[in-house]
C-alpha positions as CSV (number, residue, x, y, z in Angstrom):
1,X,59.6,60.3,78.3
2,X,61.7,57.6,80.1
3,X,59.8,55.9,83.0
4,X,61.2,56.1,86.5
5,X,61.9,52.4,86.5
6,X,63.8,52.6,83.3
7,X,65.8,55.6,84.4
8,X,66.7,53.8,87.7
9,X,67.8,50.6,86.0
10,X,69.5,52.2,83.1
11,X,71.6,54.6,85.1
12,X,72.6,51.9,87.6
13,X,73.7,49.5,84.9
14,X,75.4,52.1,82.7
15,X,77.3,53.8,85.5
16,X,78.4,50.5,86.9
17,X,79.9,49.6,83.5
18,X,81.5,53.0,83.3
19,X,83.2,52.6,86.7
20,X,84.1,48.9,86.0
21,X,86.1,50.0,82.9
22,X,87.5,53.2,84.5
23,X,88.5,51.9,87.9
24,X,89.5,48.7,86.2
25,X,92.1,50.4,84.0
26,X,93.4,52.3,87.1
27,X,93.8,49.0,88.9
28,X,95.4,47.4,85.9
29,X,98.0,50.2,85.6
30,X,98.6,50.5,89.4
31,X,98.6,47.1,91.0
32,X,101.5,44.8,91.3
33,X,101.2,41.5,89.3
34,X,98.9,43.1,86.7
35,X,99.9,42.6,83.1
36,X,99.2,46.2,82.4
37,X,101.2,47.6,85.3
38,X,102.8,51.0,84.5
39,X,101.0,51.2,81.1
40,X,100.6,54.9,81.9
41,X,98.3,57.9,81.7
42,X,97.3,57.4,78.0
43,X,96.0,53.9,78.8
44,X,94.0,55.4,81.7
45,X,92.5,58.1,79.6
46,X,91.4,55.7,76.9
47,X,90.1,53.2,79.5
48,X,87.8,55.8,81.0
49,X,86.7,56.9,77.5
50,X,85.8,53.4,76.5
51,X,84.0,53.0,79.8
52,X,81.8,56.0,78.8
53,X,81.3,54.3,75.4
54,X,80.2,51.0,76.9
55,X,78.1,52.4,79.7
56,X,76.3,55.0,77.6
57,X,75.5,52.5,74.8
58,X,74.0,50.2,77.3
59,X,72.0,52.8,79.2
60,X,70.9,55.1,76.4
61,X,67.7,53.2,75.4
62,X,66.5,53.1,79.0
63,X,67.5,56.4,80.5
64,X,69.3,58.5,78.0
65,X,72.7,57.4,79.4
66,X,73.6,60.4,81.5
67,X,75.9,58.4,83.9
68,X,77.0,61.6,85.5
69,X,75.2,64.0,87.9
70,X,76.9,66.9,86.3
71,X,75.4,65.9,82.9
72,X,72.0,65.5,84.5
73,X,72.2,68.9,86.3
74,X,73.5,70.7,83.2
75,X,70.7,69.3,81.1
76,X,68.1,70.2,83.7
77,X,69.3,73.8,84.0
78,X,69.5,74.1,80.2
79,X,65.9,72.9,80.0
80,X,66.3,69.3,78.9
81,X,65.9,66.9,81.8
82,X,62.8,67.4,84.0
83,X,63.7,68.6,87.4
84,X,61.5,66.0,89.0
85,X,63.7,63.3,87.5
86,X,67.1,64.8,88.7
87,X,67.1,63.1,92.1
88,X,66.3,59.7,90.6
89,X,69.1,60.0,88.0
90,X,71.6,61.1,90.7
91,X,70.7,58.3,93.2
92,X,70.9,55.7,90.5
93,X,74.3,57.0,89.3
94,X,75.7,56.8,92.8
95,X,74.4,53.3,93.3
96,X,75.8,52.2,90.0
97,X,79.2,53.7,90.8
98,X,79.3,51.8,94.1
99,X,78.5,48.6,92.2
100,X,81.1,49.2,89.6
101,X,83.7,49.8,92.2
102,X,82.8,46.6,94.0
103,X,83.0,44.7,90.7
104,X,86.5,46.1,90.1
105,X,87.6,44.9,93.5
106,X,86.2,41.5,92.7
107,X,88.0,41.3,89.3
108,X,91.4,42.3,90.9
109,X,90.8,40.6,94.3
110,X,94.0,38.5,94.0
111,X,96.1,41.5,92.9
112,X,94.8,43.5,95.8
113,X,95.9,40.7,98.2
114,X,99.3,40.3,96.5
115,X,99.8,44.1,96.5
116,X,99.5,44.2,100.2
117,X,102.2,41.6,100.6
118,X,104.6,43.1,98.1
119,X,107.8,44.9,99.2
120,X,106.6,48.0,97.5
121,X,102.8,48.0,98.0
122,X,101.0,50.5,95.8
123,X,98.4,52.9,97.2
124,X,94.9,51.8,96.4
125,X,92.7,54.9,96.8
126,X,93.8,56.2,93.4
127,X,92.3,53.1,91.8
128,X,88.9,54.2,93.0
129,X,88.9,58.0,93.4
130,X,90.7,61.0,92.3
131,X,93.3,63.1,94.1
132,X,95.4,66.2,93.3
133,X,99.1,66.2,92.5
134,X,99.4,69.5,94.3
135,X,96.9,69.8,97.1
136,X,95.5,73.3,96.9
137,X,91.7,73.0,97.4
138,X,90.8,76.2,95.7
139,X,93.0,75.5,92.7
140,X,91.8,71.9,92.6
141,X,88.2,73.1,92.7
142,X,88.9,75.5,89.8
143,X,90.5,72.7,87.8
144,X,87.5,70.3,88.3
145,X,85.1,73.1,87.4
146,X,86.8,74.0,84.2
147,X,87.3,70.4,83.2
148,X,83.6,69.8,83.7
149,X,82.7,72.8,81.5
150,X,84.9,71.1,78.9
151,X,82.6,68.1,79.1
152,X,79.1,69.5,79.7
153,X,79.3,72.6,77.5
154,X,80.2,70.7,74.3
155,X,77.5,68.2,75.0
156,X,74.9,71.0,75.3
157,X,76.2,72.8,72.2
158,X,76.4,69.6,70.2
159,X,72.6,69.5,70.6
160,X,72.3,72.6,68.4
161,X,73.7,70.7,65.5
162,X,70.7,68.7,64.4
163,X,73.0,66.2,62.6
164,X,74.6,65.1,65.8
165,X,72.0,66.2,68.3
166,X,72.8,65.0,71.8
167,X,71.9,68.0,73.9
168,X,68.6,69.0,75.6
169,X,66.6,69.4,72.4
170,X,62.8,69.5,72.9
171,X,61.4,66.1,72.6
172,X,64.5,64.2,73.8
173,X,63.0,63.5,77.2
174,X,66.2,64.3,78.9
175,X,68.4,62.0,76.8
176,X,71.8,63.2,75.9
177,X,72.5,60.8,73.1
178,X,70.6,60.7,69.9
179,X,72.4,58.0,68.0
180,X,75.4,55.6,68.2
181,X,77.8,58.1,66.7
182,X,77.0,60.6,69.4
183,X,78.0,58.2,72.1
184,X,81.4,57.8,70.4
185,X,81.8,61.5,70.2
186,X,81.3,62.0,73.9
187,X,83.6,59.0,74.7
188,X,86.3,60.7,72.6
189,X,85.6,64.0,74.4
190,X,86.3,62.2,77.7
191,X,89.5,60.8,76.4
192,X,90.5,64.3,75.3
193,X,89.7,65.8,78.7
194,X,91.8,63.2,80.4
195,X,94.8,63.8,78.2
196,X,94.6,67.6,78.2
197,X,93.1,68.5,81.6
198,X,93.4,65.4,83.8
199,X,96.9,66.0,85.1
200,X,96.3,68.2,88.1
201,X,93.5,66.3,89.8
202,X,92.8,63.1,87.9
203,X,89.7,64.7,86.2
204,X,86.7,63.4,88.2
205,X,84.3,65.6,86.1
206,X,81.6,63.4,87.6
207,X,80.5,63.5,91.3
208,X,79.2,59.9,91.3
209,X,82.4,58.6,89.6
210,X,84.4,59.9,92.6
211,X,82.0,59.6,95.5
212,X,80.7,56.1,94.8
213,X,84.0,54.4,94.5
214,X,85.4,56.4,97.5
215,X,82.6,55.0,99.6
216,X,83.3,51.5,98.2
217,X,87.0,52.0,99.1
218,X,86.1,52.9,102.7
219,X,83.8,49.8,103.0
220,X,85.6,47.1,101.1
221,X,88.0,44.8,103.0
222,X,91.1,45.9,101.0
223,X,94.3,45.0,102.8
224,X,96.4,47.9,104.0
225,X,94.2,50.3,102.1
226,X,94.9,53.4,104.1
227,X,92.7,56.5,104.3
228,X,89.9,57.3,101.9
229,X,90.8,61.0,102.1
230,X,87.4,62.4,103.0
231,X,89.0,65.8,103.5
232,X,89.3,66.1,99.7
233,X,86.1,64.4,98.8
234,X,84.1,67.6,98.5
235,X,86.2,68.9,95.6
236,X,85.4,66.3,93.0
237,X,81.7,66.7,93.9
238,X,81.4,70.5,94.1
239,X,83.6,71.3,91.1
240,X,81.7,69.2,88.5
241,X,78.3,70.5,89.8
242,X,79.5,74.1,89.6
243,X,80.9,73.4,86.1
244,X,77.6,71.9,85.0
245,X,75.6,75.0,86.1
246,X,78.1,77.3,84.4
247,X,77.9,75.3,81.2
248,X,74.1,75.5,81.2
249,X,74.1,79.2,81.9
250,X,76.5,79.8,79.0
251,X,74.3,77.6,76.8
252,X,71.1,79.4,77.8
253,X,72.8,82.8,77.2
254,X,73.9,81.7,73.7
255,X,70.5,80.2,72.7
């Protein structure tokens, strides 16, 4: 069983690394005067996947490396993570996401400043948080729900294959990764979701990943940053949580 202190530290550090890589690749592709400008969606999908890889490898020994309230909730409903630990996981993930977003801003500080002075300044919210290409809240919610099922359900089912067990198997103390190869599998799963299901909404599939950086965007002194779009913010929180519960219910029904 992971201690409360280890969970708190592990999830903060791991989630901060995840967001640093993920928001970092979005900044690299978006901002003027970045060497990776216009590298495209494939670069973004792999950047987020590698962020999962780095963050989960780092956090796994301390906390199990959830990095995502949807993963934590799905594991709890499926019988893996103790319910008493869920608020601690989620609080640490949100704090880590805030820190990761602030670090991204620090890395690209000069580019943010130069972007605001450019003839064609690029919007900055998309670096930090997700947004829909077609703004239809119900459809956007369905997209985020299904995409999260595409993440959480495989993680839970992988746990039934004892060769790659990363689900809520008895004795795992809430951890979702059993070995190094399992972290790689989930990282590739995230890349696949980004490439296949990320087009409509930007695939938050993680409430902390969207909410933490959105708060950071609102608080940071980013020149000409515009709105943080709080009217949409509930969708990338509610959709992944609904998807997590559905995944766990399917898992429990099957096993």
